[in-house]
N, C-alpha and C positions, 0 to 999 in steps of 0.2 A: 504494499500500499504505500502510496505517496502523499505527502503533505504539502505539495507545492501549490501555491495559490495564484491565479491570475489576477493581475491588477485590473481594476475596474475600468481604467482608461483604456485598457486593450480589449477586455472582455465585453464591455457593453456595445460597442459598435459591432463586434463579430456576433453577438446574441441578437442584436436587432437586425443585422443582415440576414441572419438565419431565419428569423420570423417572416421577414419580407419574402425571402426566396420560397419558404414554404407556402405562403399565401398566394405567390405568383403562380407557382406549380398547381396548387389546388384550383385555381381560377382558370388556368389553362386547361386543365383536365376536364373540369366542368363544361367549359365551352366546347372543347373538342369532341367529348363522347356524349354529353347529355342530348343534344339535338339529333344526332344520328341514331342513338339507342331509342329515343322517343319516336322517331319515324319509323323505326323498324318495329317497334312493340305495338304501336297504335292499333294497326290493322288485326294483329293477332290478338290483342285484349278485348277489341270490341267485337270480335267474333266469339270469343270465350265467354264474355259477359253480356252479349247481346245488346250492346248500346249503339 
């Protein structure tokens, strides 16, 4: 186990960049897959549930 600590002036920007990157990846995945999956599933679900 290591007891090394990262200074806040280094860790805070890296943590903020990590959060921004994670949100950007999540948003991009939503935009890329959500529309195509909805278009693909809509006819199948409407046949299944009769709507």
